[in-house]
C-alpha positions as CSV (number, residue, x, y, z in Angstrom):
1,M,71.3,43.7,-6.9
2,T,74.1,41.2,-7.5
3,E,73.6,37.8,-9.1
4,A,74.4,34.7,-7.1
5,Y,77.3,32.7,-8.4
6,T,76.4,29.2,-9.5
7,I,78.9,26.4,-9.5
8,P,78.1,23.8,-12.1
9,V,78.0,20.4,-10.3
10,A,76.7,17.2,-11.7
11,G,74.7,15.1,-9.2
12,R,74.6,15.6,-5.4
13,L,77.6,16.6,-3.3
14,L,79.1,13.9,-1.2
15,K,81.1,14.1,2.0
16,V,84.7,12.8,2.1
17,S,83.6,9.9,4.3
18,E,80.9,8.9,1.8
19,V,83.5,8.9,-1.1
20,A,86.0,7.0,1.1
21,H,83.3,4.4,1.9
22,A,82.3,4.0,-1.8
23,L,86.0,3.5,-2.8
24,S,86.7,1.3,0.2
25,V,89.6,3.5,1.4
26,A,90.2,5.5,4.5
27,D,89.1,9.1,4.8
28,H,92.7,10.3,5.1
29,T,93.4,8.6,1.7
30,V,90.7,10.7,0.0
31,R,92.0,13.8,1.7
32,K,95.5,13.1,0.5
33,W,94.2,12.7,-3.1
34,L,92.3,16.0,-2.7
35,M,95.5,17.8,-1.5
36,E,97.5,16.2,-4.4
37,G,94.9,17.5,-6.9
38,R,93.8,14.0,-8.0
39,I,90.2,14.6,-7.1
40,S,88.1,17.7,-7.9
41,Y,86.2,19.1,-5.0
42,V,84.1,22.1,-3.8
43,K,84.6,24.0,-0.6
44,L,81.4,25.1,1.2
45,G,82.5,27.1,4.1
46,R,84.7,24.7,6.1
47,S,83.2,21.6,4.4
48,T,84.7,19.8,1.5
49,R,82.3,18.1,-0.9
50,I,82.9,15.9,-3.9
51,S,80.4,15.7,-6.7
52,E,78.7,12.4,-7.5
53,H,80.0,12.8,-11.1
54,E,83.6,12.9,-9.7
55,L,83.0,9.7,-7.8
56,R,81.8,8.0,-10.9
57,R,84.9,9.2,-12.7
58,L,87.1,7.7,-10.0
59,L,85.2,4.4,-10.1
60,A,85.5,4.3,-13.9
61,E,89.3,4.8,-13.6
62,G,89.5,1.5,-11.7
63,F,91.5,2.9,-8.8
64,R,94.5,4.1,-10.8
65,L,94.7,6.8,-8.1
66,A,95.7,4.2,-5.5
67,Q,98.4,2.8,-7.7
68,S,100.1,6.1,-8.2
């Protein structure tokens, strides 16, 4: 029997729209940052999820992502 692969994730997994709302930006801005590699994410089938820990990191950076 094979073991299940576990992805280490801190906190719950958030939707792109939830992260966009928390950062007060549009969904497409968050998706752009994902494509540029500025935000770490997990793919679950066709869904993209961002960990709560990653959102806290973004908030702690003080939106330097938006300035780049």
